[in-house]
KOLRO-253765 format. One record per residue (C-alpha): x negated, y negated, z negated; residue in three letters. Coordinates in steps of 0.001 Angstrom, whole numbers, plus 524288, in hexadecimal, padded with zeros to 5 digits. Example, Ala and Ser with C-alpha at 12.3 -4.5 7.8 and 13.67 -1.06 7.14 Angstrom:
<atoms>
7CFF4811947E188ala7CA9A804247E41Cser
</atoms>
This chain:
<atoms>
DB094AB6F7DAD34metDA200AB4D0DB007tyrD979EAAC73DA982lysD8CA7AAD17DB39ClysD8F5BAAF5ADC20AileD84F7AB0AFDCC8AileD897BAACE6DDA37valD7F56AB02ADE49CproD8120AA76EDF073ileD7B0CAA93FDFDC3gluD7859A9BB4E0340ileD7BF3AA045E10EEglyD897CAA3F3E0BE0alaD8D1AA98A3E02E4leuD9B92A9A34E05D0aspD9B73AA7F5E000EargD9361AA302DF4ADglyD9CE5A97FBDF200gluDA81BAA1A3DF14ClysDA0A4AAA22DE783alaD9CB3A9DEFDDFC4pheDAACDA9957DDEB1argDAEF7AA70BDDA95lysDA466AA6F8DD00BalaDA9B7A9A50DCA77serDB70AAA0A2DC874thrDB0F1AAC13DC111leuDA813AA40FDB83DleuDAA83AA2CFDA99CaspDAADCA9550DA3A5thrD9CC6A91BDDA0EAglyD97ECA9C12DAA7DglyD8DFDA99E4DB53EgluD8D0AA9CCBDC3BEileD7FB9A9EB3DCA02valD7F30A9CBBDD8A9leuD73F3AA4F3DDDC2leuD6D78AA478DEAF6asnD629DAADDFDEE43valD57E9AA9C5DF7A0valD5301AB647DFDB1gluD4477AB858DFEA2gluD3EACAB914E0C36valD35FEAC4C4E0F50proD279FAC10DE1011thrD265AAC513E1E41tyrD3145ABB84E21ADvalD2D40AB0B9E1837alaD206FAAE95E1F70ileD27E9AA82FE2A96aspD30D5A9FEAE21FAleuD2E79A92CDE1B70proD2944A941AE0D93alaD342DA8BD8E07DFgluD3F30A93E1E0DECleuD435AA9AB1E0140leuD429BA8E3EDF938glnD4AC0A8716E0365asnD54D9A9211E02FFalaD557DA9121DF41DalaD56E4A8248DF492asnD6187A834BDFEE6aspD68E9A8D60DF6E2alaD682EA851EDEA98gluD6D35A792DDF1DDgluD7883A809CDF82ClysD7C77A8740DEB7AleuD7C32A7A03DE4AAglyD8517A749ADEF24argD8E2CA8051DED86leuD8F1DA7DC3DDEE6ileD9251A6F70DE13DargD9C57A72A9DEBDFthrDA355A7CD3DE384cysDA26BA74D5DD706glyD9EEDA8116DCF61ileD934FA8061DC623proD88F1A8AADDC8AEalaD7A82A8D4CDC769metD721FA8F73DD38CileD67B2A99DFDD44BgluD5F00A9D12DDFD7ileD5980AAAD4DDFEFglyD4F02AB095DE89EhisD4D8DABE42DEE22glyD5752AC8B9DF17DargD654EAC3DDDEF84proD6ADCACF67DE7E6alaD5F0AAD008DDEEChisD5F86AC15ADDC69serD6E24AC197DD9A5ileD6C9BACCB7DCFF6leuD60FBAC5FADC97FalaD688AAB937DC825alaD744BAC03FDC24AalaD6B5DAC6CEDB86EgluD63A6ABA72DB53BalaD6FF5AB25FDB30DhisD7747ABCF8DABAFglyD822CABC23DB5B3alaD8EB9AC34DDB34BaspD934EAC210DC175leuD8D61AC0EBDCF07valD966AABC79DD9F0ileD9088AC020DE6F7ileD965EABD8CDF44EalaD961DAC8DDDFDCDserD9885AC7B0E0C46hisDA0E7AD0F8E1410thrD97D6ADC79E1605proD9301AE20BE22B0aspD8E81AEFE7E2519pheD8125AEDD1E1ED3serD86EDAEA69E1189asnD949DAEF96E124FtyrD9A0DAEE3EE0485pheD9480AE154DFFBAileD88B4AD943E038AglyD7B6BADEF5E0051alaD782AAD47BDF63DthrD8597AD52DDEFECalaD8490AE3F5DEFACaspD7796AE395DE86FargD7C9FAD996DDEB7valD88DCAE193DDBF5valD80FCAEE04DD9DCargD7685AE841DD10EhisD7C86ADCDADC98EalaD7DBBADE25DBAD9lysD8971AD503DBAD4cysD964EAD489DC221serD95BDAD15FDD0A2valDA0E3ACBAEDD870leuD9F39ACDBBDE714valDA659AC2E4DEE1DaspDA9ACAC92ADFB14argDAA33ABED5E058EglnDADB3ABFFEE13C6arg
</atoms>
């Protein structure tokens, strides 16, 4: 199966992330590793002026706490990584840095603006150097 699996999880959609996390555990080789990744998106400078300075750090801390709770709830060992920037770019960079052989990414039911799969999932599928499993969720 797979030795290193990256599971990007959007904190606002933990239920979808939990499903992908559980799926990853069934595909993991003995001795393999799962990396739960949350990406804190950067705020444009013209918007950041009106926001508290600690907003991004608070988002990262919140994500780390919620991912830790998810690991404890599921009882599945995993590493936590918090990325910063554009989600697709950060997911691809994490997969490369960890030498991942699989990325499991949840994709919502598309609307007209991103008909086939979500925009982030689409970018990851097109540019990843490893296998990508798109976990379609309704």
